[in-house]
C-alpha positions in Angstrom: 11.4 -11.0 2.6 12.1 -7.6 1.3 9.4 -5.0 1.9 8.5 -4.9 -1.8 9.3 -8.3 -3.3 7.5 -7.8 -6.6 6.4 -10.3 -9.1 8.4 -10.3 -12.3 7.1 -8.9 -15.6 5.3 -5.9 -14.1 6.3 -2.3 -13.9 4.6 0.7 -12.1 4.6 4.5 -12.3 2.9 7.7 -11.2 3.0 11.3 -12.5 1.1 14.6 -12.0 -1.2 15.2 -15.0 -3.0 18.3 -13.6 -6.1 17.0 -12.0 -5.0 17.7 -8.5 -4.4 21.4 -7.9 -1.6 20.9 -5.4 0.8 19.2 -7.9 0.6 15.8 -6.2 0.8 12.6 -8.2 -2.7 11.9 -9.8 -2.1 9.4 -12.6 -0.9 5.9 -11.9 -0.2 2.9 -14.0 0.3 -0.8 -13.5 1.8 -2.4 -16.6 2.6 -6.0 -17.7 5.1 -6.9 -20.3 2.8 -9.7 -21.5 -0.9 -10.1 -21.6 -2.4 -11.2 -18.3 -5.4 -13.1 -17.1 -7.5 -10.6 -15.2 -10.4 -10.6 -12.9 -12.3 -7.8 -11.0 -15.1 -7.2 -8.6 -17.0 -3.9 -8.6 -19.3 -1.6 -6.7 -23.0 -2.5 -6.4 -24.0 1.2 -6.4 -26.5 1.9 -9.2 -24.7 5.1 -10.2 -21.7 3.0 -11.3 -19.0 5.3 -12.7 -18.0 5.3 -16.3 -14.7 3.3 -15.8 -16.6 0.6 -13.8 -19.0 0.2 -16.7 -16.1 0.1 -19.2 -14.1 -2.4 -17.2 -17.0 -4.8 -16.7 -17.6 -4.9 -20.4 -13.9 -5.3 -21.3 -13.5 -8.3 -18.9 -16.5 -10.0 -20.4 -14.8 -10.5 -23.7 -11.0 -10.1 -23.0 -10.2 -11.5 -19.6 -6.9 -13.1 -20.8 -5.5 -10.1 -22.7 -5.1 -7.3 -20.1 -1.8 -5.5 -19.9 -2.4 -2.2 -18.1 -4.4 -0.6 -15.4 -4.6 3.2 -15.7 -5.8 5.0 -12.6 -6.5 8.7 -12.1 -7.3 10.4 -8.7 -9.0 13.6 -8.0 -11.9 13.0 -10.4 -14.3 10.0 -10.2 -15.7 10.4 -13.7 -19.1 9.3 -12.2 -22.5 10.6 -13.2 -20.9 12.2 -16.2 -23.2 10.5 -18.9 -22.1 9.8 -22.4 -19.2 12.2 -22.1 -17.8 10.3 -19.2 -17.9 7.0 -21.1 -16.2 8.6 -24.1 -13.5 10.0 -21.8 -12.8 6.6 -20.3 -12.5 4.9 -23.6 -10.4 7.7 -25.1 -7.9 7.5 -22.2 -7.6 3.7 -22.6 -7.1 3.9 -26.3 -4.5 6.7 -25.9 -2.5 4.6 -23.5 -2.7 1.6 -25.8 -1.4 3.7 -28.7 1.5 5.2 -26.7 2.5 1.7 -25.4 1.8 -0.2 -28.6 -0.8 -2.5 -27.0 -3.6 -4.4 -28.5 -7.1 -2.8 -28.3 -9.2 -3.5 -25.2 -6.1 -4.4 -23.1 -6.4 -1.5 -20.6 -8.5 -1.3 -17.5 -9.3 2.2 -16.3 -10.1 3.3 -12.8 -11.0 6.7 -11.4 -11.5 8.2 -7.9 -12.3 11.6 -6.6 -15.1 14.1 -6.9 -18.4 12.9 -8.5 -20.1 14.7 -11.3 -17.2 16.6 -12.8 -16.0 16.0 -16.4 -12.8 14.0 -16.6 -10.0 16.2 -18.1 -9.0 13.5 -20.6 -6.8 16.0 -22.6 -4.5 16.3 -19.5 -4.4 12.6 -19.0 -3.6 11.9 -22.7 -0.8 14.6 -22.6 0.8 13.0 -19.5 1.0 9.4 -21.0 4.4 9.8 -22.7 5.9 11.0 -19.4 4.2 8.1 -17.6 5.7 5.7 -20.1 9.2 7.1 -19.3 8.6 6.9 -15.6 7.7 3.2 -15.5 9.9 1.2 -13.1 9.8 -2.4 -12.0 11.3 -1.7 -8.6 10.0 -0.5 -5.2 10.1 3.2 -6.2 7.9 2.7 -9.2 5.5 0.6 -7.1 5.3 3.4 -4.4 4.8 6.1 -7.1 1.8 4.2 -8.5 0.4 3.7 -5.0 0.8 7.4 -4.1 -0.8 8.5 -7.4 -4.1 6.8 -6.6 -4.6 8.5 -3.2 -7.4 11.1 -2.5 -8.1 11.8 1.1 -5.8 8.9 2.2 -3.1 10.0 4.6 -0.7 7.2 3.6 -0.1 4.8 0.8 -1.4 1.3 1.3 0.8 -1.5 -0.2 1.3 -5.2 0.6 3.6 -7.9 -0.8 3.7 -11.6 0.0 4.7 -15.0 -1.4 3.2 -18.4 -1.2 3.8 -22.0 -2.3 1.4 -23.0 -5.0 1.8 -26.4 -6.6 5.5 -26.5 -5.5 6.2 -23.1 -7.0 6.9 -19.9 -5.2 4.5 -17.2 -6.4 4.6 -13.5 -5.5 1.7 -11.1 -5.0 1.9 -7.3 -4.7 -1.1 -5.2 -3.9 -1.9 -1.5 -3.6 -5.2 0.1 -2.5 -6.7 3.5 -1.8 -9.7 4.4 0.3 -10.5 6.4 3.4 -14.1 7.5 3.3 -17.3 6.4 1.6 -16.4 2.8 2.6 -18.9 0.1 3.0 -19.8 -3.3 1.4 -20.4 -4.2 -1.2 -17.1 -2.6 -1.9 -16.4 1.0 -1.0 -14.6 4.3 -2.3 -11.8 2.0 -2.6 -9.6 1.0 -5.5 -7.2 -1.9 -5.4 -4.9 -3.6 -7.9 -3.1 -6.9 -7.1 -0.4 -8.2 -9.4 0.8 -11.8 -9.3 3.0 -14.1 -11.3 0.8 -17.2 -10.8 -0.6 -19.1 -13.9 -4.3 -19.4 -13.6 -7.4 -19.5 -15.8 -9.7 -16.5 -16.0 -12.6 -18.5 -14.5 -10.5 -19.7 -11.6 -9.1 -16.2 -11.0 -12.5 -14.7 -10.8 -13.7 -17.3 -8.4 -10.5 -16.8 -6.3 -11.0 -13.0 -6.2 -14.7 -13.3 -5.2 -13.7 -15.6 -2.4 -10.9 -13.3 -1.2 -13.1 -10.1 -1.5 -15.8 -11.7 0.6 -13.2 -12.3 3.4 -11.7 -8.8 3.2 -13.0 -5.9 1.1 -16.6 -6.9 1.8 -15.9 -7.0 5.5 -15.0 -3.4 6.1 -17.0 -0.2 6.8 -15.9 3.3 7.6 -19.1 5.2 7.3 -21.8 3.0 5.8 -21.7 4.6 2.3 -20.9 2.6 -0.8 -19.1 4.4 -3.6 -19.8 4.7 -7.3 -16.3 3.7 -8.3 -15.2 0.6 -6.2 -13.0 -1.7 -8.1 -10.6 -4.5 -7.1 -8.7 -6.1 -9.9 -6.1 -8.9 -10.1 -3.7 -9.3 -12.9 -1.8 -12.7 -13.3 0.9 -13.0 -15.9 1.8 -16.7 -15.3 5.6 -16.1 -15.1 5.9 -18.2 -11.9 5.9 -21.4 -14.0 3.4 -23.3 -12.1 0.9 -25.6 -13.8 -2.1 -23.5 -14.8 -4.7 -23.5 -12.1 -8.1 -24.2 -13.5 -9.7 -26.6 -10.9 -11.4 -24.8 -8.0 -11.2 -28.1 -6.0 -7.4 -28.4 -6.3 -4.9 -27.8 -3.6 -3.2 -25.2 -5.8 -6.4 -23.2 -6.1 -6.9 -23.4 -2.3 -3.4 -22.2 -1.6 -3.7 -19.3 -4.1 -7.0 -18.2 -2.5 -5.4 -18.2 0.9 -2.5 -16.0 -0.4 -4.9 -13.7 -2.3 -7.1 -13.4 0.8 -4.1 -12.6 3.0 -3.1 -9.7 0.7 -6.7 -8.5 0.4 -7.3 -8.6 4.1 -4.2 -6.5 4.8 -5.2 -4.0 2.2 -8.7 -3.8 3.5 -7.6 -3.3 7.1 -5.2 -0.6 6.0 -8.2 1.3 4.5 -10.0 1.1 7.8 -7.0 2.2 9.8 -6.8 5.2 7.5 -10.5 5.9 7.7 -11.2 9.7 7.4 -10.6 11.1 10.9 -10.2 7.6 12.4 -8.2 7.0 15.5 -9.0 3.3 16.2 -9.2 0.1 14.2 -12.2 -1.9 15.5 -12.8 -5.6 14.9 -16.4 -6.8 15.4 -16.7 -10.5 15.8 -20.2 -12.0 15.8 -21.0 -15.7 16.4 -23.7 -18.1 17.5 -26.3 -17.5 14.8 -27.9 -19.9 12.3 -25.5 -19.0 9.5 -22.7 -16.7 8.4 -25.0 -14.4 6.5 -27.0 -13.6 9.6 -23.8 -13.0 11.6 -22.5 -10.7 8.9 -25.8 -8.7 8.9 -25.5 -8.2 12.7 -21.8 -7.3 12.5 -22.6 -4.7 9.8 -25.4 -3.2 11.8 -22.9 -2.6 14.7 -20.2 -1.3 12.4 -22.3 1.4 10.8 -24.0 2.7 14.0 -23.0 6.3 14.6 -23.8 5.9 18.3 -21.4 2.9 18.6 -18.7 4.6 16.6 -18.8 7.9 18.5 -18.7 6.0 21.8 -15.6 4.2 20.7 -14.0 7.5 19.7 -14.7 8.9 23.1 -13.4 5.9 24.9 -16.8 5.2 26.4 -17.5 1.5 26.8 -21.2 2.0 26.3 -22.2 -1.6 25.6 -25.9 -0.7 25.5 -25.3 1.0 22.1 -23.8 -2.2 20.8 -26.8 -4.3 21.9 -29.1 -1.6 20.3 -27.3 -1.9 17.0 -27.4 -5.7 17.1 -31.1 -5.6 17.9 -31.7 -3.3 14.9 -30.2 -5.8 12.4 -33.5 -7.5 11.6 -32.0 -10.8 12.7 -33.8 -12.9 15.3 -31.9 -14.2 18.3 -32.5 -15.1 21.9 -31.5 -12.1 23.9 -31.2 -14.2 27.1 -28.2 -16.0 25.5 -26.2 -12.9 24.5 -22.6 -12.7 25.8 -20.2 -9.7 25.1 -16.5 -9.2 25.6 -14.1 -6.3 25.0 -10.4 -6.6 24.2 -7.9 -3.8 23.6 -4.7 -3.7 21.7 -1.8 -1.3 21.1 0.0 -0.4 17.8 2.6 -3.1 18.5 0.0 -5.8 18.7 0.1 -6.3 22.4 -3.4 -7.2 23.6 -5.3 -7.0 26.9 -7.2 -9.9 28.4 -10.8 -10.2 27.2 -13.2 -8.5 29.5 -16.7 -9.9 29.7 -19.4 -7.4 30.4 -22.5 -9.4 29.5 -23.6 -13.0 30.1 -27.0 -14.6 29.6 -28.3 -11.3 28.3 -27.5 -9.3 31.4 -24.7 -7.2 32.8 -22.0 -9.0 34.9 -19.9 -7.5 37.6 -16.9 -5.9 35.9 -14.5 -3.0 36.4 -15.7 0.0 34.4 -12.2 1.5 34.3 -11.0 -1.8 32.7 -13.6 -1.5 30.0 -12.7 2.2 29.4 -9.0 1.2 29.2 -9.8 -1.2 26.3 -11.9 1.4 24.5 -9.1 4.0 24.8 -6.5 1.8 22.9 -5.8 2.1 19.2 -7.3 -1.3 18.5 -10.5 -2.7 19.9 -12.2 -6.1 19.6 -15.9 -6.3 20.2 -16.8 -10.0 20.5 -20.5 -10.7 20.8 -22.1 -14.2 20.9 -25.8 -14.4 20.2 -26.5 -18.1 20.7 -25.0 -21.5 20.0 -25.4 -21.7 16.2 -22.5 -22.2 13.8 -22.9 -18.8 12.0 -20.0 -16.3 12.5 -18.6 -13.2 10.8 -15.9 -10.6 11.4 -16.1 -7.0 10.2 -13.5 -4.3 10.5 -14.5 -0.7 11.1 -13.2 2.4 12.8 -14.4 5.1 15.2 -16.2 8.3 14.1 -14.4 11.5 15.1 -14.8 15.3 14.7 -12.3 15.2 11.9 -14.5 13.0 9.7 -17.1 15.8 9.7 -14.5 18.4 8.9 -13.0 16.4 6.0 -16.3 15.6 4.4 -17.9 19.0 4.9 -15.0 20.7 3.1 -14.2 18.0 0.5 -15.0 20.1 -2.5 -13.9 23.5 -1.0 
């Protein structure tokens, strides 16, 4: 399949509207020729940004009439009060006017510095150019993906197809995120377009299931942003029978496809974590249920001591046990087993190396453990008992560059 096999009926674009001082693209658009069924999941941060509040309200009463997603980067429009809410609504209404859309048909997303007034005049002035720049091909798709980046070092895009009810459907996703990344959600924005026909209720259920397997399973630094939003737009042009039964095979097939795209976008965010040099997979098993396993995995993923050891190539498994023990989950420490497995950028993996059995160190080669910690991909596999609960979380190491990037973010 071509790198960007895009669903029909959508077009994309990105322009510079003046928010970013370096002239980079900072205003992106995803546009549908026809009204879409839409769903979204949002940050759980209490300081939810103005566009998050706006989009939540819009989807409550118009989940089947969305035609556009307008995204600016460089300004979060968060903690901006009534002025921020007015700026969000004004930018949406301006786009609807330029494009001749119905009211309340535009989702708005923002990402960047918190607490700064959104320059809505600049956004409004750039909309005619954005209209002219829209394209339904790979270049338009990439322009939109570039326009939503902040401290990202690369654009993050995924396309795939799937068989749903005997029809080939397409999905195309883009995301941004590099720091302030932690469930529930993170400084991450993502938009996925698809040509599947699906009801609003079923789409929301599908997105929630996909997010719980992907975007809510990543952590860069343990901080949850004010702006997190993941949205899906479905225009129904694939011609399949509309999916409205969550117990149907078609729904299951679509959830798998959506989860696949979401997981790839989520992992791309972790790979591009601020200052990150390694992608780390933490797999926890053996507990009473998945919720407990996830809590332990998160505790390991956000530990600065674990993350700095990984950066230094130090297979200091004592820090991993420390973090697991701080998770507030009870388990029998005499049953704990721990393995490390490394991998290179081409996907070649080392053999798993066991370092702990029955809660105590086993005889292993320290140089082999260090070898696994020095590779660009690392799997930490910890078993805490014989229960059915399991969870996988993706994180990254913590380097000197993370401190540099975030100490100089506004300067």
